[in-house]
C-alpha positions in Angstrom: 14.2 -41.1 -30.6 11.2 -39.1 -29.5 9.5 -39.8 -26.2 5.9 -40.3 -27.0 3.3 -39.1 -24.5 -0.3 -39.9 -24.6 -3.0 -37.7 -23.3 -5.8 -39.6 -21.6 -9.2 -38.5 -22.8 -12.3 -39.4 -20.9 -15.6 -38.8 -22.5 -18.6 -38.1 -20.3 -22.4 -37.7 -21.0 -23.1 -35.0 -18.5 -21.6 -33.0 -15.6 -23.3 -32.2 -12.3 -24.0 -28.5 -11.9 -21.8 -26.8 -9.3 -23.7 -26.1 -6.0 -25.1 -22.6 -5.6 -24.0 -20.3 -2.9 -26.5 -20.1 0.0 -26.5 -18.1 3.1 -27.8 -19.8 6.1 -30.1 -17.2 7.7 -29.7 -18.8 11.1 -25.9 -18.0 11.1 -26.5 -14.3 10.4 -27.0 -12.3 13.6 -29.6 -9.6 13.6 -31.5 -8.4 10.6 -29.8 -9.2 7.3 -30.0 -6.6 4.6 -30.8 -8.3 1.3 -29.4 -5.5 -0.9 -26.1 -4.2 0.3 -26.6 -1.1 -1.9 -29.7 0.0 0.1 -28.7 3.2 1.9 -25.6 3.6 -0.2 -27.4 4.8 -3.2 -29.6 7.1 -1.1 -26.5 8.9 0.5 -25.6 12.4 -0.6 -22.1 13.0 -2.0 -19.7 14.0 0.6 -18.7 17.7 0.7 -15.5 18.4 -1.2 -13.0 20.5 0.8 -12.2 23.7 -1.2 -8.5 22.8 -2.2 -9.0 19.1 -2.7 -9.1 17.4 -6.1 -12.7 17.4 -7.3 -13.4 20.9 -6.0 -14.6 23.6 -8.4 -11.6 25.8 -8.1 -9.1 22.7 -8.4 -11.0 21.5 -11.4 -11.1 24.9 -13.0 -7.3 25.2 -12.5 -6.7 21.8 -14.2 -8.9 22.9 -17.1 -7.0 26.2 -17.4 -3.8 24.2 -17.5 -5.1 22.0 -20.2 -5.6 25.1 -22.4 -1.9 25.9 -22.3 0.2 24.2 -25.1 3.9 23.6 -25.5 4.8 25.6 -28.6 7.1 22.8 -29.9 4.9 19.8 -29.1 1.1 19.8 -30.0 0.1 18.6 -26.5 -1.1 20.7 -23.5 1.3 21.1 -20.5 -1.0 19.1 -18.2 -1.1 16.0 -20.4 2.6 16.5 -21.2 3.3 15.8 -17.6 4.9 19.1 -16.9 2.6 19.9 -13.9 3.9 18.1 -10.7 1.4 19.5 -8.4 -1.5 21.9 -7.8 -2.3 23.1 -4.3 -5.4 25.2 -3.6 -5.8 26.9 -0.2 -8.5 29.5 0.2 -8.2 31.0 -3.2 -4.4 30.9 -3.2 -3.1 28.5 -5.9 0.4 27.1 -6.1 1.3 25.2 -9.3 4.6 23.2 -9.2 5.8 22.5 -12.7 8.8 21.9 -14.9 9.7 22.2 -18.5 10.9 19.5 -20.9 14.4 21.0 -20.6 16.1 23.9 -18.9 17.0 25.3 -22.4 13.4 25.3 -23.5 12.7 28.5 -25.5 9.7 29.3 -23.3 11.5 28.9 -20.0 11.0 32.5 -19.2 7.5 33.1 -20.6 5.7 29.8 -19.7 5.6 30.3 -15.9 4.0 33.7 -16.4 1.5 32.4 -18.8 0.6 29.6 -16.3 0.3 32.2 -13.5 -1.9 34.4 -15.7 -4.2 31.6 -16.7 -4.5 30.1 -13.3 -5.2 33.5 -11.8 -8.1 34.0 -14.2 -9.9 30.9 -12.9 -13.1 31.9 -10.8 -12.3 31.5 -7.2 -8.6 32.0 -7.5 -7.4 35.1 -5.5 -3.8 34.7 -6.4 -1.6 32.2 -8.3 2.0 31.3 -7.7 4.2 29.1 -10.0 7.2 27.2 -8.7 9.4 26.1 -11.6 11.4 23.0 -10.6 14.1 20.8 -12.4 14.1 18.0 -10.0 12.8 15.4 -10.7 13.6 16.1 -14.5 10.9 15.7 -17.0 10.9 12.5 -19.2 8.4 11.2 -21.7 7.1 8.6 -19.2 5.3 11.4 -17.3 3.0 12.1 -20.3 -0.6 11.0 -20.2 -1.7 8.0 -22.4 -3.7 10.6 -24.5 -0.5 12.7 -25.1 1.4 9.6 -26.0 -1.3 8.6 -28.4 -1.4 12.0 -30.0 2.4 11.9 -30.5 2.3 8.5 -31.9 4.2 6.9 -28.9 1.5 4.2 -28.2 
């Protein structure tokens, strides 16, 4: 036999509006700024250190890496997750990368192409590529754009 449960329903004509948040000016010490964005919007952007993400050289290197495509997969090597790190230090750029597999047909030519393309970025004096196998590449390293392009999302 089923246990019957009844839901109590209460009908009301109106509900009191919740109280509005108020700041008691007497509790605030000193002059209270009405708009917390005052000053923030007038600030100048902080200087970007040369090798940090967001700098012109760093951004140029990332764009150059996005122009290099894996010959077997129609996605660039940056979005494919093959780039593990980009370090920029006064015009010297070190790219740490991997390949999808050690037996990749471009294992010998890809690092050279990366070095050539990165070396051509304005502000880069010399480029170095470190090819690593640990941690190994896996499809989870791909960007969402790459997964979408390959029908994995």
